[in-house]
Steps between C-alpha positions, in 0.01 A plus 500: 500500500481855634767597745558823698863599553582770750812711524635804675500404861797555722656667799488883525531759765207705633406779265621326186298359211435170328300401200342159487412348170267210418512348153246251386625245250310255286207526267262759646171621349449789744598624845228631725614634840851511630602536858783489751481350846755471776547289808730594781619256770226447755241674288229389260534572133360840415399681186749769394361626169273399211438616150215409276513448129349844466783657698316563826733469800456424868759524779531401857496803722853418624649545155287778348723776365808279500422206277374501141355205316505489124452252215608452140247282327706473183780340696280309754687672778415673824719726715501630852710809552585534868640830621595627845520146631464442871608210715140403549484439122721196553313198368475240233317661205276297278373579155147398405329504165152398397521396138358282230758267352460346161333160481316586820148453360429865563586492874714740698719401791712652769876455471761570757874553494727327746567820689799728527660617824514869572709593805528863618763563760494788746 
């Protein structure tokens, strides 16, 4: 079975940086889009950034210029580089991948990581 494993979350001070990583394990034919979402206490889950299989990226206005999404198809890995972190970035960050696993009868599915906590102190 395909599984997404996240890493890189933690507690940092405002202005510091973190890099989140998402590694997909299992037998994978291809990965389509990748994305990062976050959910803060009392808020709905929101889109942070996405990247297509062609490398096209999209960012929420609140993170433009500070966050960078990337992918390494050879390693089935996606990253989110977060710079100049602010307290309002505090949230649980979730990795998402749309991919086609082997033995899927040609179908692609969305997979989610369990989330990683990012806390930015002021």
